[in-house]
All heavy atoms as a GROMACS GRO file, in nm:
protein
  604
    1MET      N    1 -16.186  10.353  10.227
    1MET     CA    2 -16.218  10.330  10.367
    1MET      C    3 -16.141  10.430  10.452
    1MET      O    4 -16.025  10.456  10.428
    1MET     CB    5 -16.182  10.187  10.408
    1MET     CG    6 -16.207  10.162  10.556
    1MET     SD    7 -16.176   9.994  10.608
    1MET     CE    8 -16.334   9.922  10.573
    2SER      N    9 -16.209  10.485  10.551
    2SER     CA   10 -16.142  10.578  10.641
    2SER      C   11 -16.050  10.502  10.735
    2SER      O   12 -16.071  10.384  10.761
    2SER     CB   13 -16.245  10.658  10.722
    2SER     OG   14 -16.309  10.575  10.818
    3ALA      N   15 -15.951  10.571  10.782
    3ALA     CA   16 -15.862  10.511  10.881
    3ALA      C   17 -15.938  10.494  11.011
    3ALA      O   18 -16.035  10.565  11.038
    3ALA     CB   19 -15.740  10.601  10.901
    4ARG      N   20 -15.894  10.400  11.090
    4ARG     CA   21 -15.955  10.380  11.222
    4ARG      C   22 -15.935  10.507  11.304
    4ARG      O   23 -15.825  10.558  11.317
    4ARG     CB   24 -15.890  10.261  11.291
    4ARG     CG   25 -15.950  10.231  11.425
    4ARG     CD   26 -15.898  10.101  11.480
    4ARG     NE   27 -15.950   9.992  11.399
    4ARG     CZ   28 -15.929   9.863  11.427
    4ARG    NH1   29 -15.854   9.829  11.529
    4ARG    NH2   30 -15.979   9.769  11.349
    5GLU      N   31 -16.045  10.558  11.357
    5GLU     CA   32 -16.040  10.678  11.439
    5GLU      C   33 -16.084  10.642  11.581
    5GLU      O   34 -16.194  10.592  11.601
    5GLU     CB   35 -16.132  10.785  11.382
    5GLU     CG   36 -16.088  10.836  11.247
    5GLU     CD   37 -16.173  10.951  11.199
    5GLU    OE1   38 -16.184  11.051  11.271
    5GLU    OE2   39 -16.229  10.939  11.089
    6TYR      N   40 -15.995  10.665  11.675
    6TYR     CA   41 -16.027  10.640  11.816
    6TYR      C   42 -16.108  10.757  11.869
    6TYR      O   43 -16.078  10.871  11.838
    6TYR     CB   44 -15.899  10.616  11.896
    6TYR     CG   45 -15.835  10.486  11.858
    6TYR    CD1   46 -15.744  10.479  11.753
    6TYR    CD2   47 -15.871  10.368  11.922
    6TYR    CE1   48 -15.687  10.358  11.714
    6TYR    CE2   49 -15.815  10.246  11.883
    6TYR     CZ   50 -15.723  10.242  11.780
    6TYR     OH   51 -15.669  10.123  11.742
    7VAL      N   52 -16.212  10.726  11.945
    7VAL     CA   53 -16.303  10.829  11.994
    7VAL      C   54 -16.306  10.829  12.147
    7VAL      O   55 -16.277  10.727  12.210
    7VAL     CB   56 -16.445  10.811  11.938
    7VAL    CG1   57 -16.447  10.833  11.788
    7VAL    CG2   58 -16.503  10.674  11.972
    8GLN      N   59 -16.338  10.945  12.202
    8GLN     CA   60 -16.354  10.959  12.347
    8GLN      C   61 -16.497  10.921  12.383
    8GLN      O   62 -16.590  10.999  12.360
    8GLN     CB   63 -16.325  11.104  12.389
    8GLN     CG   64 -16.183  11.146  12.371
    8GLN     CD   65 -16.090  11.076  12.470
    8GLN    OE1   66 -16.128  11.049  12.583
    8GLN    NE2   67 -15.971  11.046  12.426
    9SER      N   68 -16.515  10.800  12.432
    9SER     CA   69 -16.647  10.751  12.466
    9SER      C   70 -16.633  10.637  12.567
    9SER      O   71 -16.537  10.560  12.559
    9SER     CB   72 -16.717  10.699  12.339
    9SER     OG   73 -16.837  10.632  12.371
   10SER      N   74 -16.728  10.627  12.657
   10SER     CA   75 -16.724  10.516  12.752
   10SER      C   76 -16.773  10.388  12.687
   10SER      O   77 -16.747  10.278  12.736
   10SER     CB   78 -16.808  10.548  12.875
   10SER     OG   79 -16.941  10.576  12.839
   11ASP      N   80 -16.842  10.400  12.575
   11ASP     CA   81 -16.902  10.286  12.505
   11ASP      C   82 -16.820  10.245  12.382
   11ASP      O   83 -16.782  10.129  12.366
   11ASP     CB   84 -17.043  10.325  12.462
   11ASP     CG   85 -17.142  10.211  12.462
   11ASP    OD1   86 -17.106  10.101  12.506
   11ASP    OD2   87 -17.255  10.232  12.416
   12LEU      N   88 -16.795  10.341  12.292
   12LEU     CA   89 -16.725  10.315  12.166
   12LEU      C   90 -16.575  10.338  12.183
   12LEU      O   91 -16.535  10.434  12.247
   12LEU     CB   92 -16.775  10.410  12.057
   12LEU     CG   93 -16.912  10.386  11.995
   12LEU    CD1   94 -17.024  10.395  12.095
   12LEU    CD2   95 -16.934  10.486  11.884
   13ALA      N   96 -16.496  10.249  12.124
   13ALA     CA   97 -16.350  10.262  12.129
   13ALA      C   98 -16.298  10.329  12.002
   13ALA      O   99 -16.215  10.418  12.008
   13ALA     CB  100 -16.285  10.126  12.149
   14TRP      N  101 -16.346  10.283  11.887
   14TRP     CA  102 -16.299  10.335  11.758
   14TRP      C  103 -16.406  10.318  11.652
   14TRP      O  104 -16.501  10.242  11.670
   14TRP     CB  105 -16.168  10.267  11.715
   14TRP     CG  106 -16.175  10.118  11.712
   14TRP    CD1  107 -16.137  10.032  11.812
   14TRP    CD2  108 -16.224  10.036  11.606
   14TRP    NE1  109 -16.160   9.902  11.773
   14TRP    CE2  110 -16.212   9.902  11.646
   14TRP    CE3  111 -16.275  10.062  11.480
   14TRP    CZ2  112 -16.252   9.794  11.567
   14TRP    CZ3  113 -16.315   9.955  11.400
   14TRP    CH2  114 -16.301   9.823  11.444
   15VAL      N  115 -16.385  10.389  11.539
   15VAL     CA  116 -16.481  10.388  11.429
   15VAL      C  117 -16.405  10.386  11.297
   15VAL      O  118 -16.303  10.453  11.283
   15VAL     CB  119 -16.569  10.516  11.434
   15VAL    CG1  120 -16.662  10.524  11.316
   15VAL    CG2  121 -16.646  10.524  11.565
   16GLU      N  122 -16.454  10.308  11.201
   16GLU     CA  123 -16.405  10.309  11.062
   16GLU      C  124 -16.526  10.321  10.972
   16GLU      O  125 -16.633  10.269  11.005
   16GLU     CB  126 -16.332  10.180  11.027
   16GLU     CG  127 -16.200  10.161  11.094
   16GLU     CD  128 -16.134  10.028  11.058
   16GLU    OE1  129 -16.195   9.946  10.987
   16GLU    OE2  130 -16.022  10.006  11.103
   17TYR      N  131 -16.509  10.385  10.857
   17TYR     CA  132 -16.620  10.398  10.764
   17TYR      C  133 -16.572  10.374  10.622
   17TYR      O  134 -16.472  10.431  10.579
   17TYR     CB  135 -16.683  10.537  10.774
   17TYR     CG  136 -16.803  10.554  10.684
   17TYR    CD1  137 -16.920  10.483  10.707
   17TYR    CD2  138 -16.799  10.641  10.575
   17TYR    CE1  139 -17.030  10.498  10.624
   17TYR    CE2  140 -16.909  10.657  10.493
   17TYR     CZ  141 -17.024  10.584  10.518
   17TYR     OH  142 -17.133  10.598  10.436
   18ASP      N  143 -16.644  10.290  10.550
   18ASP     CA  144 -16.617  10.263  10.409
   18ASP      C  145 -16.723  10.336  10.328
   18ASP      O  146 -16.839  10.292  10.322
   18ASP     CB  147 -16.621  10.113  10.382
   18ASP     CG  148 -16.581  10.077  10.241
   18ASP    OD1  149 -16.604  10.159  10.148
   18ASP    OD2  150 -16.529   9.966  10.220
   19ASP      N  151 -16.684  10.448  10.268
   19ASP     CA  152 -16.775  10.534  10.193
   19ASP      C  153 -16.836  10.461  10.074
   19ASP      O  154 -16.956  10.475  10.046
   19ASP     CB  155 -16.697  10.656  10.142
   19ASP     CG  156 -16.770  10.786  10.166
   19ASP    OD1  157 -16.890  10.785  10.195
   19ASP    OD2  158 -16.704  10.890  10.155
   20LEU      N  159 -16.756  10.384  10.003
   20LEU     CA  160 -16.803  10.314   9.884
   20LEU      C  161 -16.906  10.207   9.919
   20LEU      O  162 -17.011  10.197   9.856
   20LEU     CB  163 -16.684  10.251   9.812
   20LEU     CG  164 -16.690  10.239   9.662
   20LEU    CD1  165 -16.728  10.368   9.595
   20LEU    CD2  166 -16.557  10.190   9.609
   21ALA      N  167 -16.878  10.127  10.020
   21ALA     CA  168 -16.967  10.018  10.061
   21ALA      C  169 -17.075  10.065  10.158
   21ALA      O  170 -17.170   9.990  10.185
   21ALA     CB  171 -16.886   9.906  10.125
   22ARG      N  172 -17.059  10.187  10.212
   22ARG     CA  173 -17.151  10.240  10.314
   22ARG      C  174 -17.158  10.148  10.435
   22ARG      O  175 -17.265  10.119  10.487
   22ARG     CB  176 -17.288  10.267  10.254
   22ARG     CG  177 -17.284  10.378  10.152
   22ARG     CD  178 -17.414  10.401  10.079
   22ARG     NE  179 -17.532  10.374  10.157
   22ARG     CZ  180 -17.643  10.445  10.152
   22ARG    NH1  181 -17.650  10.548  10.074
   22ARG    NH2  182 -17.748  10.412  10.224
   23VAL      N  183 -17.042  10.103  10.479
   23VAL     CA  184 -17.032  10.016  10.596
   23VAL      C  185 -16.958  10.090  10.707
   23VAL      O  186 -16.847  10.140  10.687
   23VAL     CB  187 -16.958   9.884  10.562
   23VAL    CG1  188 -16.930   9.802  10.687
   23VAL    CG2  189 -17.040   9.803  10.462
   24LEU      N  190 -17.021  10.094  10.822
   24LEU     CA  191 -16.964  10.155  10.941
   24LEU      C  192 -16.920  10.043  11.034
   24LEU      O  193 -17.001   9.955  11.067
   24LEU     CB  194 -17.069  10.242  11.009
   24LEU     CG  195 -17.032  10.311  11.140
   24LEU    CD1  196 -16.922  10.415  11.116
   24LEU    CD2  197 -17.154  10.375  11.202
   25THR      N  198 -16.796  10.043  11.074
   25THR     CA  199 -16.745   9.942  11.166
   25THR      C  200 -16.709  10.013  11.296
   25THR      O  201 -16.641  10.116  11.294
   25THR     CB  202 -16.621   9.871  11.109
   25THR    OG1  203 -16.654   9.821  10.979
   25THR    CG2  204 -16.577   9.756  11.198
   26ILE      N  205 -16.758   9.956  11.406
   26ILE     CA  206 -16.736  10.017  11.537
   26ILE      C  207 -16.678   9.914  11.632
   26ILE      O  208 -16.726   9.801  11.640
   26ILE     CB  209 -16.867  10.074  11.595
   26ILE    CG1  210 -16.925  10.181  11.502
   26ILE    CG2  211 -16.843  10.130  11.735
   26ILE    CD1  212 -17.058  10.237  11.548
   27GLY      N  213 -16.573   9.955  11.701
   27GLY     CA  214 -16.516   9.874  11.808
   27GLY      C  215 -16.566   9.926  11.940
   27GLY      O  216 -16.571  10.047  11.962
   28PHE      N  217 -16.603   9.835  12.027
   28PHE     CA  218 -16.658   9.871  12.157
   28PHE      C  219 -16.562   9.831  12.269
   28PHE      O  220 -16.488   9.733  12.257
   28PHE     CB  221 -16.793   9.802  12.179
   28PHE     CG  222 -16.900   9.851  12.086
   28PHE    CD1  223 -16.916   9.794  11.960
   28PHE    CD2  224 -16.983   9.955  12.122
   28PHE    CE1  225 -17.014   9.840  11.874
   28PHE    CE2  226 -17.081  10.002  12.037
   28PHE     CZ  227 -17.096   9.945  11.912
   29HIS      N  228 -16.565   9.906  12.377
   29HIS     CA  229 -16.481   9.874  12.492
   29HIS      C  230 -16.522   9.740  12.554
   29HIS      O  231 -16.437   9.661  12.592
   29HIS     CB  232 -16.490   9.985  12.598
   29HIS     CG  233 -16.426  10.113  12.554
   29HIS    ND1  234 -16.292  10.124  12.530
   29HIS    CD2  235 -16.479  10.236  12.530
   29HIS    CE1  236 -16.264  10.248  12.494
   29HIS    NE2  237 -16.376  10.318  12.492
   30GLN      N  238 -16.652   9.717  12.565
   30GLN     CA  239 -16.702   9.595  12.629
   30GLN      C  240 -16.666   9.473  12.546
   30GLN      O  241 -16.704   9.462  12.429
   30GLN     CB  242 -16.853   9.602  12.648
   30GLN     CG  243 -16.909   9.484  12.722
   30GLN     CD  244 -17.058   9.497  12.746
   30GLN    OE1  245 -17.118   9.600  12.721
   30GLN    NE2  246 -17.118   9.392  12.793
   31ASP      N  247 -16.591   9.383  12.602
   31ASP     CA  248 -16.551   9.257  12.538
   31ASP      C  249 -16.468   9.276  12.411
   31ASP      O  250 -16.454   9.183  12.333
   31ASP     CB  251 -16.672   9.170  12.503
   31ASP     CG  252 -16.753   9.130  12.625
   31ASP    OD1  253 -16.694   9.122  12.735
   31ASP    OD2  254 -16.874   9.109  12.611
   32ASN      N  255 -16.419   9.397  12.385
   32ASN     CA  256 -16.347   9.426  12.260
   32ASN      C  257 -16.427   9.383  12.138
   32ASN      O  258 -16.369   9.341  12.037
   32ASN     CB  259 -16.209   9.360  12.260
   32ASN     CG  260 -16.116   9.426  12.358
   32ASN    OD1  261 -16.116   9.548  12.372
   32ASN    ND2  262 -16.038   9.348  12.429
   33ALA      N  263 -16.558   9.394  12.146
   33ALA     CA  264 -16.646   9.353  12.036
   33ALA      C  265 -16.635   9.451  11.920
   33ALA      O  266 -16.609   9.570  11.938
   33ALA     CB  267 -16.790   9.347  12.084
   34GLU      N  268 -16.653   9.398  11.798
   34GLU     CA  269 -16.655   9.479  11.677
   34GLU      C  270 -16.780   9.444  11.597
   34GLU      O  271 -16.813   9.327  11.581
   34GLU     CB  272 -16.531   9.451  11.591
   34GLU     CG  273 -16.402   9.488  11.658
   34GLU     CD  274 -16.279   9.453  11.576
   34GLU    OE1  275 -16.293   9.420  11.456
   34GLU    OE2  276 -16.169   9.459  11.631
   35TYR      N  277 -16.848   9.547  11.548
   35TYR     CA  278 -16.970   9.529  11.470
   35TYR      C  279 -16.962   9.608  11.341
   35TYR      O  280 -16.906   9.718  11.338
   35TYR     CB  281 -17.093   9.578  11.548
   35TYR     CG  282 -17.134   9.489  11.661
   35TYR    CD1  283 -17.073   9.498  11.785
   35TYR    CD2  284 -17.236   9.395  11.645
   35TYR    CE1  285 -17.111   9.416  11.890
   35TYR    CE2  286 -17.275   9.313  11.749
   35TYR     CZ  287 -17.213   9.324  11.872
   35TYR     OH  288 -17.250   9.242  11.976
   36GLU      N  289 -17.022   9.552  11.236
   36GLU     CA  290 -17.037   9.621  11.108
   36GLU      C  291 -17.184   9.658  11.090
   36GLU      O  292 -17.272   9.574  11.110
   36GLU     CB  293 -16.999   9.529  10.992
   36GLU     CG  294 -16.854   9.517  10.967
   36GLU     CD  295 -16.822   9.435  10.842
   36GLU    OE1  296 -16.914   9.374  10.783
   36GLU    OE2  297 -16.705   9.434  10.806
   37TYR      N  298 -17.208   9.782  11.053
   37TYR     CA  299 -17.342   9.832  11.026
   37TYR      C  300 -17.351   9.864  10.878
   37TYR      O  301 -17.270   9.939  10.825
   37TYR     CB  302 -17.370   9.957  11.111
   37TYR     CG  303 -17.368   9.925  11.258
   37TYR    CD1  304 -17.249   9.918  11.329
   37TYR    CD2  305 -17.486   9.894  11.324
   37TYR    CE1  306 -17.247   9.884  11.463
   37TYR    CE2  307 -17.485   9.860  11.458
   37TYR     CZ  308 -17.365   9.854  11.527
   37TYR     OH  309 -17.363   9.819  11.659
   38SER      N  310 -17.450   9.804  10.811
   38SER     CA  311 -17.463   9.815  10.665
   38SER      C  312 -17.558   9.926  10.624
   38SER      O  313 -17.656   9.956  10.693
   38SER     CB  314 -17.518   9.684  10.608
   38SER     OG  315 -17.434   9.577  10.643
   39GLY      N  316 -17.528   9.987  10.507
   39GLY     CA  317 -17.617  10.086  10.447
   39GLY      C  318 -17.617  10.220  10.519
   39GLY      O  319 -17.715  10.294  10.511
   40VAL      N  320 -17.509  10.252  10.586
   40VAL     CA  321 -17.501  10.377  10.662
   40VAL      C  322 -17.458  10.492  10.571
   40VAL      O  323 -17.349  10.488  10.514
   40VAL     CB  324 -17.401  10.362  10.780
   40VAL    CG1  325 -17.389  10.492  10.857
   40VAL    CG2  326 -17.441  10.246  10.871
   41PRO      N  327 -17.542  10.593  10.556
   41PRO     CA  328 -17.506  10.707  10.471
   41PRO      C  329 -17.392  10.789  10.533
   41PRO      O  330 -17.372  10.789  10.655
   41PRO     CB  331 -17.633  10.792  10.467
   41PRO     CG  332 -17.741  10.709  10.523
   41PRO     CD  333 -17.677  10.605  10.609
   42ARG      N  334 -17.322  10.859  10.448
   42ARG     CA  335 -17.208  10.941  10.493
   42ARG      C  336 -17.250  11.044  10.598
   42ARG      O  337 -17.176  11.070  10.693
   42ARG     CB  338 -17.146  11.012  10.370
   42ARG     CG  339 -17.033  11.106  10.403
   42ARG     CD  340 -16.913  11.028  10.448
   42ARG     NE  341 -16.812  11.115  10.505
   42ARG     CZ  342 -16.684  11.090  10.498
   42ARG    NH1  343 -16.640  10.983  10.436
   42ARG    NH2  344 -16.598  11.171  10.553
   43ASP      N  345 -17.369  11.102  10.583
   43ASP     CA  346 -17.410  11.204  10.680
   43ASP      C  347 -17.432  11.148  10.819
   43ASP      O  348 -17.411  11.217  10.919
   43ASP     CB  349 -17.532  11.282  10.630
   43ASP     CG  350 -17.656  11.197  10.616
   43ASP    OD1  351 -17.647  11.084  10.565
   43ASP    OD2  352 -17.764  11.244  10.654
   44VAL      N  353 -17.470  11.022  10.829
   44VAL     CA  354 -17.485  10.958  10.960
   44VAL      C  355 -17.347  10.936  11.023
   44VAL      O  356 -17.327  10.962  11.141
   44VAL     CB  357 -17.565  10.826  10.950
   44VAL    CG1  358 -17.565  10.750  11.082
   44VAL    CG2  359 -17.707  10.854  10.904
   45TYR      N  360 -17.253  10.891  10.943
   45TYR     CA  361 -17.115  10.877  10.992
   45TYR      C  362 -17.060  11.012  11.036
   45TYR      O  363 -17.002  11.024  11.145
   45TYR     CB  364 -17.026  10.817  10.882
   45TYR     CG  365 -16.879  10.831  10.908
   45TYR    CD1  366 -16.816  10.758  11.008
   45TYR    CD2  367 -16.802  10.921  10.834
   45TYR    CE1  368 -16.680  10.774  11.033
   45TYR    CE2  369 -16.667  10.936  10.857
   45TYR     CZ  370 -16.606  10.862  10.957
   45TYR     OH  371 -16.473  10.878  10.982
   46ASP      N  372 -17.079  11.115  10.954
   46ASP     CA  373 -17.032  11.250  10.990
   46ASP      C  374 -17.098  11.297  11.120
   46ASP      O  375 -17.033  11.358  11.205
   46ASP     CB  376 -17.060  11.349  10.878
   46ASP     CG  377 -16.972  11.326  10.755
   46ASP    OD1  378 -16.865  11.263  10.768
   46ASP    OD2  379 -17.012  11.372  10.646
   47GLY      N  380 -17.226  11.268  11.134
   47GLY     CA  381 -17.298  11.305  11.256
   47GLY      C  382 -17.238  11.238  11.378
   47GLY      O  383 -17.222  11.300  11.483
   48LEU      N  384 -17.205  11.111  11.363
   48LEU     CA  385 -17.143  11.036  11.473
   48LEU      C  386 -17.010  11.098  11.513
   48LEU      O  387 -16.982  11.119  11.631
   48LEU     CB  388 -17.123  10.890  11.433
   48LEU     CG  389 -17.045  10.802  11.531
   48LEU    CD1  390 -17.122  10.786  11.662
   48LEU    CD2  391 -17.016  10.666  11.469
   49MET      N  392 -16.928  11.128  11.413
   49MET     CA  393 -16.795  11.179  11.442
   49MET      C  394 -16.797  11.322  11.497
   49MET      O  395 -16.705  11.361  11.570
   49MET     CB  396 -16.708  11.172  11.316
   49MET     CG  397 -16.687  11.030  11.266
   49MET     SD  398 -16.637  10.913  11.395
   49MET     CE  399 -16.472  10.971  11.430
   50ASN      N  400 -16.902  11.397  11.467
   50ASN     CA  401 -16.911  11.536  11.513
   50ASN      C  402 -17.000  11.553  11.636
   50ASN      O  403 -17.012  11.664  11.687
   50ASN     CB  404 -16.962  11.626  11.400
   50ASN     CG  405 -16.861  11.635  11.288
   50ASN    OD1  406 -16.743  11.659  11.311
   50ASN    ND2  407 -16.907  11.615  11.165
   51ALA      N  408 -17.059  11.446  11.682
   51ALA     CA  409 -17.150  11.454  11.797
   51ALA      C  410 -17.073  11.482  11.926
   51ALA      O  411 -16.963  11.432  11.946
   51ALA     CB  412 -17.227  11.323  11.810
   52PRO      N  413 -17.132  11.560  12.016
   52PRO     CA  414 -17.069  11.584  12.145
   52PRO      C  415 -17.057  11.456  12.227
   52PRO      O  416 -16.965  11.440  12.306
   52PRO     CB  417 -17.161  11.685  12.215
   52PRO     CG  418 -17.273  11.714  12.123
   52PRO     CD  419 -17.256  11.634  11.998
   53SER      N  420 -17.151  11.362  12.207
   53SER     CA  421 -17.146  11.232  12.273
   53SER      C  422 -17.159  11.124  12.166
   53SER      O  423 -17.267  11.104  12.110
   53SER     CB  424 -17.260  11.218  12.375
   53SER     OG  425 -17.267  11.084  12.420
   54HIS      N  426 -17.050  11.055  12.137
   54HIS     CA  427 -17.052  10.950  12.034
   54HIS      C  428 -17.147  10.837  12.074
   54HIS      O  429 -17.221  10.786  11.990
   54HIS     CB  430 -16.912  10.894  12.012
   54HIS     CG  431 -16.812  10.996  11.969
   54HIS    ND1  432 -16.821  11.064  11.850
   54HIS    CD2  433 -16.701  11.044  12.030
   54HIS    CE1  434 -16.719  11.148  11.839
   54HIS    NE2  435 -16.646  11.138  11.948
   55GLY      N  436 -17.144  10.798  12.199
   55GLY     CA  437 -17.230  10.689  12.246
   55GLY      C  438 -17.378  10.723  12.235
   55GLY      O  439 -17.458  10.642  12.191
   56LYS      N  440 -17.413  10.844  12.273
   56LYS     CA  441 -17.553  10.887  12.266
   56LYS      C  442 -17.600  10.891  12.120
   56LYS      O  443 -17.709  10.844  12.088
   56LYS     CB  444 -17.568  11.024  12.332
   56LYS     CG  445 -17.709  11.068  12.354
   56LYS     CD  446 -17.710  11.199  12.433
   56LYS     CE  447 -17.847  11.227  12.488
   56LYS     NZ  448 -17.848  11.350  12.568
   57TYR      N  449 -17.518  10.945  12.034
   57TYR     CA  450 -17.552  10.951  11.891
   57TYR      C  451 -17.569  10.810  11.835
   57TYR      O  452 -17.664  10.781  11.763
   57TYR     CB  453 -17.445  11.026  11.812
   57TYR     CG  454 -17.484  11.050  11.668
   57TYR    CD1  455 -17.547  11.167  11.630
   57TYR    CD2  456 -17.459  10.954  11.570
   57TYR    CE1  457 -17.584  11.188  11.498
   57TYR    CE2  458 -17.495  10.973  11.439
   57TYR     CZ  459 -17.559  11.091  11.403
   57TYR     OH  460 -17.596  11.110  11.273
   58PHE      N  461 -17.476  10.721  11.870
   58PHE     CA  462 -17.484  10.583  11.824
   58PHE      C  463 -17.617  10.519  11.865
   58PHE      O  464 -17.685  10.459  11.783
   58PHE     CB  465 -17.367  10.501  11.881
   58PHE     CG  466 -17.385  10.354  11.867
   58PHE    CD1  467 -17.368  10.292  11.744
   58PHE    CD2  468 -17.422  10.276  11.976
   58PHE    CE1  469 -17.389  10.155  11.731
   58PHE    CE2  470 -17.442  10.140  11.962
   58PHE     CZ  471 -17.425  10.079  11.840
   59HIS      N  472 -17.654  10.533  11.992
   59HIS     CA  473 -17.777  10.470  12.041
   59HIS      C  474 -17.902  10.533  11.980
   59HIS      O  475 -18.000  10.462  11.956
   59HIS     CB  476 -17.782  10.476  12.194
   59HIS     CG  477 -17.688  10.380  12.257
   59HIS    ND1  478 -17.710  10.244  12.262
   59HIS    CD2  479 -17.567  10.399  12.316
   59HIS    CE1  480 -17.609  10.184  12.322
   59HIS    NE2  481 -17.521  10.276  12.355
   60GLN      N  482 -17.899  10.663  11.950
   60GLN     CA  483 -18.017  10.730  11.894
   60GLN      C  484 -18.031  10.715  11.743
   60GLN      O  485 -18.143  10.713  11.692
   60GLN     CB  486 -18.013  10.879  11.929
   60GLN     CG  487 -18.036  10.907  12.075
   60GLN     CD  488 -18.029  11.055  12.109
   60GLN    OE1  489 -17.976  11.136  12.031
   60GLN    NE2  490 -18.078  11.092  12.224
   61HIS      N  491 -17.918  10.706  11.671
   61HIS     CA  492 -17.926  10.716  11.525
   61HIS      C  493 -17.874  10.593  11.448
   61HIS      O  494 -17.897  10.584  11.328
   61HIS     CB  495 -17.847  10.838  11.476
   61HIS     CG  496 -17.899  10.966  11.532
   61HIS    ND1  497 -18.008  11.031  11.480
   61HIS    CD2  498 -17.856  11.040  11.636
   61HIS    CE1  499 -18.031  11.140  11.550
   61HIS    NE2  500 -17.940  11.149  11.645
   62ILE      N  501 -17.804  10.503  11.515
   62ILE     CA  502 -17.742  10.393  11.441
   62ILE      C  503 -17.787  10.256  11.490
   62ILE      O  504 -17.832  10.173  11.410
   62ILE     CB  505 -17.587  10.404  11.448
   62ILE    CG1  506 -17.542  10.533  11.382
   62ILE    CG2  507 -17.521  10.282  11.384
   62ILE    CD1  508 -17.397  10.569  11.404
   63LYS      N  509 -17.776  10.231  11.618
   63LYS     CA  510 -17.794  10.096  11.673
   63LYS      C  511 -17.918  10.024  11.621
   63LYS      O  512 -17.909   9.911  11.576
   63LYS     CB  513 -17.797  10.104  11.826
   63LYS     CG  514 -17.804   9.968  11.891
   63LYS     CD  515 -17.799   9.977  12.041
   63LYS     CE  516 -17.803   9.839  12.102
   63LYS     NZ  517 -17.799   9.844  12.247
   64SER      N  518 -18.034  10.084  11.628
   64SER     CA  519 -18.159  10.017  11.589
   64SER      C  520 -18.204  10.050  11.447
   64SER      O  521 -18.306  10.002  11.402
   64SER     CB  522 -18.270  10.056  11.686
   64SER     OG  523 -18.234  10.015  11.817
   65ASN      N  524 -18.126  10.131  11.376
   65ASN     CA  525 -18.170  10.176  11.244
   65ASN      C  526 -18.101  10.109  11.127
   65ASN      O  527 -18.142  10.129  11.012
   65ASN     CB  528 -18.150  10.328  11.233
   65ASN     CG  529 -18.240  10.404  11.328
   65ASN    OD1  530 -18.355  10.367  11.348
   65ASN    ND2  531 -18.187  10.507  11.389
   66PHE      N  532 -17.996  10.032  11.153
   66PHE     CA  533 -17.922   9.968  11.044
   66PHE      C  534 -17.896   9.822  11.077
   66PHE      O  535 -17.879   9.786  11.193
   66PHE     CB  536 -17.788  10.040  11.021
   66PHE     CG  537 -17.806  10.183  10.978
   66PHE    CD1  538 -17.799  10.285  11.071
   66PHE    CD2  539 -17.833  10.215  10.846
   66PHE    CE1  540 -17.818  10.417  11.034
   66PHE    CE2  541 -17.853  10.346  10.808
   66PHE     CZ  542 -17.845  10.447  10.902
   67GLN      N  543 -17.893   9.741  10.971
   67GLN     CA  544 -17.858   9.600  10.988
   67GLN      C  545 -17.714   9.590  11.034
   67GLN      O  546 -17.629   9.665  10.987
   67GLN     CB  547 -17.873   9.527  10.854
   67GLN     CG  548 -17.977   9.423  10.856
   67GLN     CD  549 -17.978   9.343  10.728
   67GLN    OE1  550 -17.912   9.374  10.629
   67GLN    NE2  551 -18.055   9.239  10.729
   68TYR      N  552 -17.689   9.497  11.124
   68TYR     CA  553 -17.552   9.483  11.175
   68TYR      C  554 -17.519   9.337  11.197
   68TYR      O  555 -17.606   9.252  11.202
   68TYR     CB  556 -17.535   9.563  11.305
   68TYR     CG  557 -17.620   9.514  11.419
   68TYR    CD1  558 -17.573   9.417  11.507
   68TYR    CD2  559 -17.748   9.565  11.440
   68TYR    CE1  560 -17.651   9.371  11.611
   68TYR    CE2  561 -17.826   9.521  11.544
   68TYR     CZ  562 -17.778   9.424  11.630
   68TYR     OH  563 -17.856   9.379  11.733
   69ARG      N  564 -17.388   9.314  11.210
   69ARG     CA  565 -17.341   9.180  11.244
   69ARG      C  566 -17.214   9.195  11.326
   69ARG      O  567 -17.134   9.287  11.304
   69ARG     CB  568 -17.316   9.095  11.121
   69ARG     CG  569 -17.199   9.139  11.037
   69ARG     CD  570 -17.185   9.054  10.909
   69ARG     NE  571 -17.070   9.096  10.833
   69ARG     CZ  572 -16.955   9.029  10.829
   69ARG    NH1  573 -16.940   8.915  10.895
   69ARG    NH2  574 -16.854   9.073  10.758
   70ARG      N  575 -17.199   9.104  11.421
   70ARG     CA  576 -17.078   9.104  11.502
   70ARG      C  577 -16.968   9.037  11.421
   70ARG      O  578 -16.986   8.930  11.366
   70ARG     CB  579 -17.101   9.030  11.633
   70ARG     CG  580 -16.981   9.040  11.725
   70ARG     CD  581 -17.007   8.983  11.861
   70ARG     NE  582 -16.886   8.994  11.941
   70ARG     CZ  583 -16.883   8.992  12.071
   70ARG    NH1  584 -16.995   8.981  12.139
   70ARG    NH2  585 -16.768   9.003  12.135
   71ILE      N  586 -16.852   9.103  11.414
   71ILE     CA  587 -16.740   9.045  11.340
   71ILE      C  588 -16.626   9.001  11.431
   71ILE      O  589 -16.534   8.934  11.388
   71ILE     CB  590 -16.689   9.141  11.230
   71ILE    CG1  591 -16.647   9.275  11.289
   71ILE    CG2  592 -16.793   9.158  11.123
   71ILE    CD1  593 -16.580   9.368  11.188
   72ARG      N  594 -16.636   9.041  11.558
   72ARG     CA  595 -16.537   8.995  11.657
   72ARG      C  596 -16.589   9.015  11.796
   72ARG      O  597 -16.657   9.104  11.829
   72ARG     CB  598 -16.406   9.072  11.639
   72ARG     CG  599 -16.297   9.021  11.732
   72ARG     CD  600 -16.170   9.085  11.698
   72ARG     NE  601 -16.129   9.156  11.820
   72ARG     CZ  602 -16.009   9.201  11.838
   72ARG    NH1  603 -15.921   9.194  11.743
   72ARG    NH2  604 -15.975   9.261  11.947
   0.00000   0.00000   0.00000
C-alpha cells in the first residue's frame, strides 16, 4: 500500500493506493469523508497523481467508473 499522499485540491485532501488489492482510498475535504474505490488499475492511480487537476481527473476518470463505498 502506498503511503498517504496529500494533494493540492479543493475537493480531495489525500490519496492512498493498494497496488495488490487495486483499491484507491481518497479523503475529501467536505465532511472529512473517506471513500474506497475498488478495481482501480495502477495507471488510473498514476493518472490521478500526475494530473494538473486532481479533482477534475477524479470526476472524469474515477467517480462514476468504479464501485465505491464510504468508509468514514
